[in-house]
C-alpha positions as a Python dict, from the first residue, in 0.01 Angstrom:
ca = {
    (1, 'M'): (0, 0, 0),
    (2, 'S'): (126, 349, -49),
    (3, 'S'): (250, 611, 240),
    (4, 'P'): (-67, 759, 456),
    (5, 'A'): (46, 1104, 365),
    (6, 'A'): (7, 1064, -9),
    (7, 'G'): (-338, 1000, 45),
    (8, 'R'): (-382, 1305, 229),
    (9, 'R'): (-225, 1463, -54),
    (10, 'L'): (-462, 1330, -287),
    (11, 'L'): (-760, 1409, -48),
    (12, 'S'): (-639, 1788, -23),
    (13, 'F'): (-591, 1781, -412),
    (14, 'L'): (-938, 1666, -491),
    (15, 'S'): (-1115, 1828, -203),
    (16, 'S'): (-1178, 2132, -478),
    (17, 'G'): (-1314, 1925, -706),
    (18, 'P'): (-1262, 1643, -988),
    (19, 'A'): (-918, 1568, -1163),
    (20, 'S'): (-866, 1428, -1532),
    (21, 'V'): (-620, 1134, -1509),
    (22, 'R'): (-343, 981, -1735),
    (23, 'K'): (10, 784, -1676),
    (24, 'A'): (301, 917, -1601),
    (25, 'A'): (604, 835, -1776),
    (26, 'S'): (737, 601, -1466),
    (27, 'G'): (419, 392, -1566),
    (28, 'T'): (338, 299, -1189),
    (29, 'K'): (250, 662, -1112),
    (30, 'L'): (-28, 842, -1235),
    (31, 'L'): (-76, 1224, -1298),
    (32, 'L'): (-353, 1413, -1174),
    (33, 'E'): (-451, 1711, -1318),
    (34, 'A'): (-728, 1989, -1237),
    (35, 'G'): (-641, 2331, -1448),
    (36, 'E'): (-518, 2587, -1255),
    (37, 'R'): (-488, 2378, -973),
    (38, 'G'): (-231, 2238, -1099),
    (39, 'V'): (-51, 1865, -1109),
    (40, 'I'): (26, 1607, -895),
    (41, 'A'): (136, 1229, -951),
    (42, 'V'): (24, 938, -706),
    (43, 'P'): (86, 575, -679),
    (44, 'G'): (-189, 394, -931),
    (45, 'D'): (-226, 114, -651),
    (46, 'L'): (-366, 391, -414),
    (47, 'V'): (-609, 552, -675),
    (48, 'D'): (-721, 158, -726),
    (49, 'L'): (-745, 115, -349),
    (50, 'L'): (-903, 409, -253),
    (51, 'A'): (-1197, 344, -525),
    (52, 'S'): (-1241, -10, -423),
    (53, 'R'): (-1275, 143, -56),
    (54, 'H'): (-1565, 403, -199),
    (55, 'V'): (-1343, 683, -119),
    (56, 'V'): (-1284, 847, -492),
    (57, 'V'): (-1496, 770, -812),
    (58, 'R'): (-1285, 671, -1099),
    (59, 'T'): (-1432, 670, -1466),
    (60, 'S'): (-1167, 634, -1747),
    (61, 'H'): (-1004, 928, -1759),
    (62, 'T'): (-1137, 1132, -1414),
    (63, 'V'): (-1120, 1057, -1062),
    (64, 'A'): (-1327, 1264, -815),
    (65, 'L'): (-1441, 1208, -425),
    (66, 'S'): (-1725, 1017, -329),
    (67, 'E'): (-1938, 1168, -50),
    (68, 'Q'): (-1713, 921, 199),
    (69, 'G'): (-1411, 1072, 39),
    (70, 'S'): (-1522, 1416, 85),
    (71, 'A'): (-1647, 1388, 441),
    (72, 'L'): (-1296, 1324, 535),
    (73, 'A'): (-1143, 1572, 321),
    (74, 'R'): (-1360, 1809, 526),
    (75, 'R'): (-1217, 1651, 834),
    (76, 'L'): (-871, 1711, 737),
    (77, 'L'): (-912, 2048, 596),
    (78, 'S'): (-1088, 2213, 899),
    (79, 'L'): (-792, 2083, 1123),
    (80, 'P'): (-559, 2397, 1183),
    (81, 'S'): (-302, 2463, 927),
    (82, 'G'): (89, 2414, 996),
    (83, 'P'): (324, 2155, 1108),
    (84, 'G'): (32, 1930, 1262),
    (85, 'R'): (-191, 1910, 978),
    (86, 'K'): (142, 1708, 803),
    (87, 'D'): (117, 1445, 1072),
    (88, 'I'): (-267, 1335, 969),
    (89, 'G'): (-229, 1087, 708),
    (90, 'L'): (-486, 837, 522),
    (91, 'A'): (-443, 510, 603),
    (92, 'I'): (-630, 166, 535),
    (93, 'F'): (-460, -141, 785),
    (94, 'D'): (-666, -377, 692),
    (95, 'A'): (-704, -628, 400),
    (96, 'E'): (-1109, -652, 412),
    (97, 'A'): (-1256, -500, 143),
    (98, 'E'): (-1534, -386, 439),
    (99, 'C'): (-1242, -188, 588),
    (100, 'P'): (-1295, 153, 528),
    (101, 'A'): (-1022, 441, 474),
    (102, 'A'): (-924, 670, 803),
    (103, 'L'): (-757, 960, 909),
    (104, 'V'): (-452, 863, 1120),
    (105, 'N'): (-201, 1074, 1344),
    (106, 'L'): (121, 1003, 1227),
    (107, 'S'): (294, 1125, 1552),
    (108, 'E'): (82, 941, 1737),
    (109, 'S'): (251, 589, 1708),
    (110, 'P'): (628, 504, 1708),
    (111, 'L'): (578, 316, 1428),
    (112, 'A'): (424, 557, 1192),
    (113, 'Q'): (752, 754, 1279),
    (114, 'L'): (973, 493, 1215),
    (115, 'V'): (793, 462, 827),
    (116, 'R'): (954, 800, 746),
    (117, 'R'): (1278, 731, 839),
    (118, 'K'): (1498, 636, 617),
    (119, 'G'): (1852, 400, 670),
    (120, 'K'): (2213, 442, 560),
    (121, 'N'): (2141, 323, 242),
    (122, 'G'): (1885, 583, 152),
    (123, 'K'): (1572, 319, 138),
    (124, 'P'): (1293, 327, 407),
    (125, 'F'): (1355, 159, 704),
    (126, 'L'): (1032, -33, 710),
    (127, 'S'): (830, -129, 409),
    (128, 'M'): (506, -18, 386),
    (129, 'E'): (390, -401, 414),
    (130, 'E'): (589, -420, 759),
    (131, 'F'): (412, -63, 825),
    (132, 'R'): (91, -201, 735),
    (133, 'A'): (142, -483, 923),
    (134, 'G'): (217, -370, 1293),
    (135, 'E'): (-70, -97, 1228),
    (136, 'R'): (-277, -358, 1129),
    (137, 'L'): (-240, -571, 1462),
    (138, 'R'): (-269, -242, 1643),
    (139, 'A'): (-634, -197, 1455),
    (140, 'D'): (-758, -598, 1555),
    (141, 'Y'): (-605, -507, 1937),
    (142, 'T'): (-824, -186, 1938),
    (143, 'R'): (-1135, -319, 1804),
    (144, 'G'): (-1080, -609, 2054),
    (145, 'Q'): (-1084, -390, 2394),
    (146, 'I'): (-765, -589, 2491),
    (147, 'M'): (-733, -437, 2849),
    (148, 'P'): (-349, -450, 2929),
    (149, 'R'): (-217, -535, 3309),
    (150, 'L'): (79, -477, 3497),
    (151, 'G'): (297, -706, 3338),
    (152, 'A'): (179, -862, 2971),
    (153, 'N'): (-40, -1215, 3030),
    (154, 'W'): (-30, -1375, 2663),
    (155, 'V'): (-81, -1763, 2889),
    (156, 'A'): (-488, -1667, 2859),
    (157, 'S'): (-575, -1663, 2537),
    (158, 'V'): (-744, -1297, 2423),
    (159, 'S'): (-984, -1445, 2240),
    (160, 'S'): (-1159, -1613, 2538),
    (161, 'G'): (-1292, -1310, 2699),
    (162, 'R'): (-1097, -1328, 3012),
    (163, 'R'): (-784, -1098, 2994),
    (164, 'G'): (-872, -765, 3094),
    (165, 'D'): (-1205, -805, 3236),
    (166, 'A'): (-1272, -788, 3612),
    (167, 'G'): (-1454, -1101, 3652),
    (168, 'G'): (-1432, -1382, 3413),
    (169, 'A'): (-1555, -1404, 3077),
    (170, 'T'): (-1780, -1137, 2882),
    (171, 'E'): (-2038, -1140, 2656),
    (172, 'L'): (-1871, -1064, 2298),
    (173, 'T'): (-1969, -918, 1957),
    (174, 'D'): (-1856, -1115, 1668),
    (175, 'A'): (-1662, -843, 1545),
    (176, 'I'): (-1485, -783, 1905),
    (177, 'L'): (-1414, -1215, 1893),
    (178, 'G'): (-1289, -1219, 1581),
    (179, 'A'): (-1051, -929, 1583),
    (180, 'R'): (-919, -1076, 1949),
    (181, 'Q'): (-843, -1402, 1772),
    (182, 'R'): (-694, -1244, 1517),
    (183, 'V'): (-436, -1117, 1753),
    (184, 'D'): (-413, -1424, 1878),
    (185, 'S'): (-304, -1589, 1558),
    (186, 'A'): (-67, -1334, 1466),
    (187, 'I'): (98, -1378, 1828),
    (188, 'A'): (115, -1702, 1763),
    (189, 'A'): (291, -1679, 1423),
    (190, 'V'): (557, -1438, 1540),
    (191, 'G'): (670, -1627, 1820),
    (192, 'P'): (712, -1544, 2172),
    (193, 'E'): (1093, -1410, 2146),
    (194, 'L'): (926, -1132, 1901),
    (195, 'S'): (576, -1079, 1995),
    (196, 'G'): (641, -860, 2325),
    (197, 'V'): (842, -606, 2147),
    (198, 'L'): (513, -543, 1867),
    (199, 'I'): (283, -523, 2151),
    (200, 'D'): (504, -283, 2299),
    (201, 'V'): (564, -81, 1995),
    (202, 'C'): (264, -104, 1800),
    (203, 'C'): (-19, -176, 2065),
    (204, 'F'): (83, -3, 2348),
    (205, 'L'): (266, 299, 2133),
    (206, 'K'): (560, 281, 2352),
    (207, 'G'): (896, 430, 2235),
    (208, 'L'): (1215, 211, 2125),
    (209, 'E'): (1448, 389, 2426),
    (210, 'L'): (1139, 306, 2679),
    (211, 'V'): (1112, -52, 2541),
    (212, 'E'): (1529, -63, 2567),
    (213, 'S'): (1505, 56, 2916),
    (214, 'E'): (1205, -171, 3051),
    (215, 'R'): (1367, -429, 2925),
    (216, 'G'): (1718, -393, 2989),
    (217, 'W'): (1863, -413, 2610),
    (218, 'P'): (2135, -246, 2477),
    (219, 'V'): (2109, 124, 2294),
    (220, 'R'): (1948, 95, 1971),
    (221, 'S'): (1868, -278, 1975),
    (222, 'A'): (1477, -231, 2013),
    (223, 'K'): (1499, -81, 1667),
    (224, 'V'): (1657, -433, 1515),
    (225, 'V'): (1427, -614, 1683),
    (226, 'L'): (1106, -494, 1582),
    (227, 'K'): (1229, -463, 1240),
    (228, 'A'): (1297, -842, 1265),
    (229, 'A'): (929, -897, 1454),
    (230, 'L'): (721, -664, 1170),
    (231, 'A'): (925, -902, 889),
    (232, 'A'): (751, -1218, 1070),
    (233, 'L'): (440, -1036, 1130),
    (234, 'A'): (426, -908, 754),
    (235, 'R'): (478, -1309, 646),
    (236, 'H'): (191, -1397, 880),
    (237, 'Y'): (-86, -1122, 761),
    (238, 'Y'): (80, -1147, 391),
    (239, 'P'): (199, -1499, 291),
    (240, 'T'): (411, -1535, -11),
    (241, 'K'): (236, -1741, -280),
    (242, 'E'): (353, -2068, -341),
    (243, 'R'): (452, -2024, -685),
    (244, 'D'): (668, -1697, -628),
    (245, 'R'): (856, -1905, -386),
    (246, 'P'): (1213, -2081, -515),
    (247, 'R'): (1212, -2449, -535),
    (248, 'I'): (1539, -2598, -475),
    (249, 'L'): (1525, -2938, -706),
    (250, 'H'): (1818, -3254, -742),
    (251, 'W'): (1821, -3461, -1001),
    (252, 'G'): (1998, -3816, -873),
    (253, 'A'): (1935, -4204, -917),
    (254, 'A'): (1744, -4345, -709),
    (255, 'D'): (2015, -4473, -493),
    (256, 'Y'): (2194, -4092, -431),
    (257, 'R'): (2228, -3973, -81),
    (258, 'P'): (2358, -3647, -46),
    (259, 'S'): (2748, -3581, 93),
    (260, 'I'): (2737, -3465, 426),
    (261, 'G'): (3031, -3222, 556),
}
């Protein structure tokens, strides 16, 4: 998925009216042209995604905000102008088609701050898949109404309804139960060695320095562990298709045995 900042830019541009669409020279981006308002380049997959979530309405040559998109744009433009507005982005965290787009505060989450940083090689530290995976876990954690304790307790299943309530199992809606089950599955897939840092950063919104201090880790180590944890989480949420995986083949006689050492 494209950056939430790109979604904010598209909302702002289309808030004054529709624009014509044509492919950019790069092939992966689209140019939106709106006369005196100018021209902007946006990722083509972003426009397709927002059209599938009914944020924009696209024809063969034009794109415009839908009723839902116009409401999001009004909310965005109602915010005070200045640096604070630049921290607001448009994001879709789930793969389900019914999950709507939403405005998010990119400065609120440590993960949202990390996704805007670049490594020494000049490339983003986190891939968009890793960012999406972390925010998707956070969204399910919030929907599941999982209440933190004094110290993490991942022994009792979150889908059981017993973690965080005062006196035992509670009546859960299907949506809450489903969210808790998805959190359970994600935590199990990542494993106990890496899941703790995901909960701390993605769900409790703890900064990396605080995580290192609480866990007694060396300076800057939380960043490395978080990167590995998000990569594992992304593989769980967005598994690679079997046909895309490299296959290792060896032809040999029936009595062939590989040499060891």
